[in-house]
N, C-alpha and C positions, 0 to 999 in steps of 0.2 A: 519399341519401348517409346514410355512416355516424353513429349517432349514439355514436361511440366519440371520446372526449375524454380522459378521465382513465388512463393506464397505469402499472400498477406492475411494477417488473421485481424476481425475486429474482435474486440472482448479478451484478449489474451489474459487479461490481468483477472479474470474470474476462474470459476473451478476448473470449467473445461478447458482455458488457455493452461492451467496447470499441467492438464495430463499433454495437450495435443503440442504444443510450440517446443516439447523437449524430444518430444517422439519426432517432429518434421526435424529439427536440426541434429537429431542423429542419425536420421536416413539421410541428409549429405544437401537439405533445401536451405534454399536462400530466405531467411523470412524476415516480413517485413509487418511490425506491430500499427495497426493505426489507434493510435489514443483518440479518445476525445480529448477538447479544450473543459483541463480546468479536473479530468480523471486520476483513477488513480494507473501509476504506471507499471509494466511489467517488470517483476523484479522475480521470478520465478527461476527455476536451472534455465541455462546460459542466456538470460540475461543481457550479457556482453557480447554476444555473440547475432543480437539480432536488432534490426536498422529499425527505430521508431519517430513515426512523423504522426504528425497533428492536424487531426482532420473531424470538423463536427458530423455526425448520420445523416442530417437532414438539409448538409452543404452538397449541391450536385457540384458545382465545382472545385470544392475543397476534394470531395471524394476522388471524384476523376481524376485529379491530380495527383492524388497520395498513391492512388492504382495502379497509374501509369507503370508500363514496362512490369506489371506484376502476370502470373501465367494463370493463377488461381487464387481465391478467396475463400479465408473459411470465417462460416458465419457462429462464433463462440460466446456473443453476449448473452445477455438473460434473454428473457421470452417479451418482458415490457419494451425492448430496443426492436421490435417488430414494426412497430408502429412506421418508423420510418424505410419500410422494405420497399415503399417505390422510389425512394430516393437511392437506397441501395445498388439497387437492379441497373435502375438506367445508366448509374457511374458504373458498373461492372462493362457493360452494353459501351457507354462509351470509349473506355479505355481497353475495350478488347479484349478482356480476362475470356479465358477457355472454359476454365472450372468453377464453379460454385460449390462446397458444401454447404448447405442450407442448416440451418439452426432447429435441428431435430435434437438428437440425442439423446432420446426420452422416451416416454409413453407414444403407440403406434397413433399419432393424427391422422395416415391414411386410412384407418378401420371404418368402413360405412357408419357406423354407429358413433363415430370421436364427437360428434358434433352436440351430441345429444348433454354433453357436459360442459361448462362455461371452462373450465381447466385448458383445456386443448382449445379455444378459440383462437388465438391470437398465433398459433401455429398454422391452423387453418386456412386463416386468412394470409399469412404471409406467402403459403404454396400458393393460394390463387392469385395473389396479389405481381408474383413469378410468372406464372403460365401469362398473366393480361398483360405484363409487359414484353415477354416473351412473343406474342403474338403480333402486337403493335409495332413490333421490330420488323419482325417480318412482312408484315403489310406495308409497313412506308419503305419496302425494299433491300431493308436490310438482309445479310444473311444471317445476323443472330447466329454467333456461333458460342455463344455460350450455352455452355451443356452445363447439367444439375447432377447432386445427389446427394439424397436427404440418407441421415444414417439413423437409425431406429435402434434404441440399444434397452430400451426401459429401464430398471432402477439402478443407477450404479451402488450394487451393495456393499461393497467394499468402504468408499466415500461414506452411503448413508449410514452405517455400524460405527462410522469414528465417530460422527456427527449427533449418533445418538436418536435418530428418527426411522430406521430399520425397524421393524417387526422382531426381531432378535435382537437384542440390548443386555451386550456382555456387562458391562458397566453396573446394571442393576440385577441381572440376571432374569430377567423378564422378557418372554415371548408372547406378542400380540398376536390371538387367533381371533380373524374376522370370517363371520360365516362357519360352513362347517371345517373349514379347514381345508377342505379337500380343492380347493378351486387352484391349477396347477400357473403361475407367475414366470415369465423369464428373466432373470437378471446378468447385471454384467459386470466385471472389474473394468476400473478406469483407464489400467494399464491398454484395453483391448479396445477403448475407443480412441488412444494416438494413433494405434496400429491400423486402425480400421480407416482412419483419415489418410495416413500415410498408403493404403490399398489402393486405395481410390486415386490418388494422386496419381500411384505408379501404374495403374490401370486404367485409367477414367472413361475406355470404348467400353469397359466391361460393365461397370455401374452406370454408363450414362442414363438421365433423362426418367433417375428412378428409385424407388427408397432399398438401400441397403438393410438385412436385418442382422442385428448382432447379438448373441445372445452367452454369454460361458455356459448358463446351466438351464434347465426348467425346472420347476420345483413345487410343491405343494406347503403348505406352511404345517401338517402332519408330519410330512415329510424331515423339514425343516427340525422339528420339534425331536425326532428320534434321531437326527443324524448331531445334533449338538449332547441328545444323552450320550451317544455311541462315543464322539471327541471325547466328553468331559464326564465317566459314567460316576462320577462321586460328586459332583454336584446335580443339586436340587431346584432348577428352574421352576419359576413362577408362571405359569400358565394362566394367561386375563381375556377369559373371551368378553368376543362381542360378538354375538349370534346373531344380530337382527339390522342385517347390512343396509337395508330398506330403511328404515327409521334412521339412521346413521346417513345415509345420503339424503333425507330431505332436510335433520339439520345441517346438514353442510349446503344446500343449496338455500336454505333460510340464511344461514350466515351470510355467505355470499351474496343474496341480494341484500341486506341490512350495510355491510362493507361496500358495497358500490354505493349507496345512495349517500355513505359517509366519504366517498372519492379516497376509500384504502389504496394502498399499494395492496394490490393482488395478491402479489406473488410472495407476501411473507403476511398471510394469514394463517386463521386456522381452519377457514373454511377451503382454501387450495390444499393444505395437506389433507382435510378431509375429504375433499373431491379426489383428492388423486387416490388418495386411498380405496375409492370405492371401485376406480377404472381399475386397480391393480386385482381386486378379490370378489367380482361381481362372480356369481356360482357357476353361470354361464356362460363368461368370456365374452360377455355384450361389448367390451371394449376390446378384445384382442389383446391381451396381459402375456395370455401363453399364447408367444409365437412361434415355438417351437420347430414346428415344420417350416416356416420360411428363413430359417438360420440357413446363412450363405454356406454351402459346402467347405467343413474344414475349420469353421471358427468357434465350432461349440467344444465345449472343455468335459471330461469326464469327469464319475460321480466322485471318483478317487480325486483328481485333480483340485473341483468344490470345494471339496471336505479338506484337503491340503491349507487352501486358502484359508477356510471358514477357522481352522483351528488355530491359524497364528492370530486370525483377527479375534477370535475367542481366549485367548492367551494375550495378548495385547490390550485388551477393551478391561480385561480381569485385575491386572493392577492396581 
């Protein structure tokens, strides 16, 4: 039986926190939200049931104090906050936190080709820093009891459809097909993200010091087009083709370079969206978007389950 009961969350007010915090509360964990000074506080489901403490991510003293008596730490912040990874890990070690769930929850940054595109750089660097800090702690004679798990989910398809940046858009009746449309990509429902965090905390030894791969379903765009027509046969979907993915990639890299020169917030740029799209649709799965064979046993869903969820999203988006 897991000895983890008290769980701290960084970034609870963001999209990930809206999925993770309710799942933790529903599963009986004691949740503490660590909020940065001057930032939004958590107002999602169960807000009245969480403890809120304030600490800057770059303050070792404040973070260590905030993490006192916590069994686990969940990094749910946006990738830009990985710049404070050294301090976060040092604080977790100093506070004797047992389990860290790192800020992954997206594309497979552990894939050997992940570093080829800059959109994965912050997460790759954060993992390097984590392992460096654990080695230093061990070399200093500390037991370094902090274990970690990285949850890889790829695209949160229900969240993306509702926000209008999935390749199927029920509001406009458009499906965008990149390349041939035959590249498989793994996608995940947001509800499974919270469930996965709970699973890690309940059985930390099972997922210790490794990535956990999670996907609802693995599908190609052409299969998605056929499924959409099957769900709503009377609807005329407009399929927009972007056949030359290499040119699309080069355009994204050029924009990325220009944005960096201007000091722009890279997370909210067209370049970020374009290069993330390249990660998903490379014809040869160069960046590991199809990780269906790596999904943890029992975590995948059937075609019918995926179809039912997609049907609800299409109905919701068509209103």
